[in-house]
N, C-alpha and C positions, 0 to 999 in steps of 0.2 A: 504494500500500500504506500501511497505518497501522501504527504501532508504539506500544507502551506507554512508560512513563517510562524514563528512562535506566537502563541496567543490566539491563533485563528481557530476556526470551527473544528471541533472534534479532535483536537490534538491529544494524543495520549501522553500524559505527564510522565516525566522521569520519576522513578521511585527511588527511595533512599538506598535500598539494597540492590545496587547494580554493579556490574563489573566495570571498572574504570581503567583508562590507559590503553584500551584496545582501539585499533584503527583499521578501517576497511576502505581501501582505495582513497585514502586521504581524509575520510570522514570518521569522526569519533563513533565507536561501536559500543553500545551498552547492552548488556545481557541482563534482562530482568531475572529475579530469583525464580520466577515461575518456569524458566527454561529448565531448571534442575528437575522440577516436577514433570515437565513434558518429556525430557529424556528418560527419566525413571519409568514413567508409564509406558513409553514406547519400548524400552528395553524389556520390561516385564511382559508386554503383549507379544513381542517377537520371540522371546525366550520361552514363553509358556505355551504358545500355540503354533505360530507360523513356522519357526525354524525346526522344531521337533517333527512336524509333519513333513517338511521338505527333506530332512536328513535324519533318518531314524537311527537310533542306537548310539548316539554320541553322549559323552558325559554332560551332566547339567551345566558345569562350568563353561563348557564350549558354547552351549546355547546362550548363556548369559553374556559371555564375551562378545559373541556375534550379535546379540540383541543390542548391547550397549553401543557397539560400533555402528550398527545400522541406524540407531536413533541419533547418534552424533552426526552421521552423514546426512540425515534428513534435516537436522538443524543447520548444517552447512548449506544445504540446498536452499533453505529460506534466506540465509545470508547472501547467497549468490543472486537470488531473486531481487533482494533489496539493492545489492551492488549494481545490478543492471539499471535500476531506477537512478541510482547515484551517478553512474557514468553518463546516462542519457541527459540528466539534468546539467551536469558539468559541460557536456558538449553543447548544450543550448545556452550556456553562459550563466547558469544559475548556481548559486552556492548551496552546499548541503550542510545543515547544522549538525545533524547526527543521524545514525541508524540505530534503531532499537528493536531488539528481538524479545519476544515474550511467548507465553504458552499459546496465545491466540494468533500468533503470526509475527510479522515484522512491519515496521514503519520507517520510511525515509522522510525526514523533515527537511523541507526546502527552505532556503533563506527568504524567498518571496514566491508568489504565484507566477506561473508562466504567463507571458504577455499575449499569446495567441492560441487559438484552438489547436493549431497544428502542433505547436510545442507541447501543449497539454496532452494531446493524443499520443505523441511519440514517447513522452516520458511514462505515461500510464501503461502503454503496451510493452515497454521494454522488459518489465518484470515477468509477465506471462510468457513472453517470447523466450527469455532465458530459461525459464522452467521447462518449457516445451523442448528446448534444445537438449537440456539435461535428460529429460524423459526419453527422447529418441536415442541419445548416446548410451544410456544405461540399458535400454531395451535391446539395442544391438549387441551390447556387451553380454547380456543375458543369453541371447540366441547363440553367440559364439561359445560361451561357457557350456551350454547344454549340448551343442553339436560336437564339441571336442571332449565331452565326458569329464569336464573339470569338476572340482569339488562342489557338492550339492549346496553347501552353505553359502559359498560365493555366488552361485547361481541364484539362490533365493534372495540374497542381499541385493543383487542388481535388479531383480524383479520388483522387490519392495521399493527401491529407489525410483524405478521407472513409473510404477503406479502412483507413488507419493508425489513425484514432480508433476505428473499429468494432472493429478487431483489438485495440486497447488495452483497450476495454471488455470484450470477450469473454474475452480472456486473463486479466484480473483477476477475472473471475467464476468461474474454475476453483475448485472447492470444496476448496481446500487452503491451509493457512497457509504463508507469510505473505501470500498474495494476499487481495484483498478478499472473494472468494467464500468463502475459508476462514473469515474473520472473520464473514461473514454466516451461514454454516452453523453456526458455533459459537453465534452469538446465538440462532438458532432452536432448537438443541438445548438451550441454556441455559434458554430459555423453557419448553420441554416438560419437561425433567428437574428444573428449578429447582436444578441442581447445576453451577455453572460449571466446577469441576474435572473432573467426569465429561464434560461437553460438550467441554472442551479435549482430553481424552484420546481421545475418539471421533473428533474432527476430525484429530488427529495420526495415528491409525490409517488413516483415509481418505487423508490426505496421503502416507503412505508408499506406498500403492497407486498414487496419482496420480504421485508421483515416479518409481516404478519403471516405470510405463507410459510416461512421457516419455523415460526413459533407453532403453527398448526401441525407441521410435520413433526416437530418435537413432541407434541402432545400425543399424536397417533403412534409415533414410534415407541414412546414410553408405554402406551397401553398395550402394544404388541410385543413388548419385551426387548426391543432393540435399544438398549441403554446407551450404547456409544453414539448411535445416530441421533438419539434424542438429546444427548448432552451437547454435541457439537452444533446441532441445528438450533438449540435454544441459545447457546452462547452467541453464535453468529447473528441470529435473529434479533437478539437484544441489542447488539452493537449497531446493526443497521437501523433498527427502529429508533434507537436513541439519536443516532447521527442524523437521520432523515427528519427528525422532529425538531431540529435545532436550526435556527437561521444564522448565517454567517456573512462575512464580508463578500462583496460581489466579485472580487477578483481572484478568488481562490481557485485552485485546480480541481 
């Protein structure tokens, strides 16, 4: 996700417990403490279910090591997604205040909003494009590993990374702010209407619909026993609904 300058709509505030001193492509990188929870949950999920099913008969420590590595690589994938936003913004002449990673994803905070719909669109789509590229690369790696009879754990890891990065790209293309798809839709509406304020309001209306739909999915998923889908749909739905219900400055991306 991308965010405008400090103090603008929907900015995710820095938390006291973040890792400091890290830099990604020249931008300060902050890791929220919730990243530890995310990596831990990912490692547990992979070590408990996915990796044992893909490579039977290994010691538990092997599954846990593979699960932890896979979870860390997925966190790196989110960082690469945000780095693509950062590089696109720098190429457009914009500064980047910081990149922050948390349990619910990443945010690249820009020094100011892009001046044109074209720049907004390019910066917004850079992240999903990078995630799609990683998804394709890891999918090809998975095919090679399977065809050559390589280690099953390595093949499973590349499959998880391919699916995870594809999901990251598609999730961010949902046409609702603050997701990349919402910024892209706003850029297109801005270009058509030539009125950025009206474009923002239209995307906010669409976002409220998307947020409501995700909350409905969370309710139905919870009722049917799909706890993981219910949790993530509820989290994303709440973020989108809250963001779409707030008004902000007209020039934001």
